[in-house]
N, C-alpha and C positions, 0 to 999 in steps of 0.2 A: 643157707637155705637154698635148695636148687631152684632154678628159674623154671617157670612153667613154659610149656611149648607155646602157649598163646601169647606170651610176652617176649618170646625169642625174636631177635632181629635177624632177618635173612641177609647174608652178605654174599649174594651171588654176583659174580662178575658177568657183565653182558657178553654175549657171544661175539667173537671177533667178526668184523665185516667180511662177509663171504662174497666173492666175485662169482657170478654165475658164468659158467663156461659158454663160449660161443658154440653154436651148433648149426649145422646146415639146415636151413629152413626149406629151401626149394631151389631147383634148377629148372629154367625154362628157356625154350628156344626163342631167339629174338631175330628181328630183321637184320640182314647183313649190312654192315656199314659200307659206305662207298669204296673204301680202300680194301675191303675184304671180299670182293666178288669171288664166287665159286667156293667159298668157305662156309662152314657151319659155325654159328655163333650162339652162345648161351649166356644167360644172365644167372648169376647165383646170388643167394641172399643168406647171410649169416646173421644169427640173432642170439642175443643172450638175455632177453627179457627187458633190458634197459636201452640197448643200442642195437642198431641194425646196420650192417655193412653190405653194400650191393656192389658187385663187380661184374665185368663182362670178360669173356674169354673165347678165343677161337679154338675149335677142336671138336672131338666127338663128345657125346654126352658122358661117356665113361671117363674120358680124360679130364673134362671140366669138373665133374663131380669129385674125382680124386684130388684135383688141385684145390677145390674149395674145402675138402676135409683137411688137407695138409695145412692150408692157410689158417683154418679155425684152430687146429692143434698148435700152431706157432703163436697165434694170438693168446691162447690160453696159457701157454708156457710162459710168455712174457708177463701176463697178468698175475700169475701165481708166484712170480719172483724166482722161478727156476732158470737154469741156463737156457738161453735162447740162441737160435742160429743167427739172430740179428744183433746180438750184443757184442760190444767191443772186447777184444781179447788182448791182454797185455803179454807181450813176449819179451819185453825188456826186463832183465833181472833187476836193474836199478829201480825201475818203476814198481816192481813187486815189493821190494824192500821198503819203499817209501810209504806203502799203505799202512 
């Protein structure tokens, strides 16, 4: 006898944990540190909803914004398990065979 839909058991698997990507939240001009007289300094904030990363960098607004976008992209690459510019690379053929 067929089972009614009211008695059917749902076997849905939970969605895998998704990491929210870091995004540039803001870039703002900050006071110049003592060592950086005559330079423009900016603070950038990266946010992914759970964590916030704040950094400071010397340069133009355009350069600091580009740096912050690249940094967020690199963090997201590492978080998603893809190849990262920061990951170690094995060039030794013996080490590759041992894996």
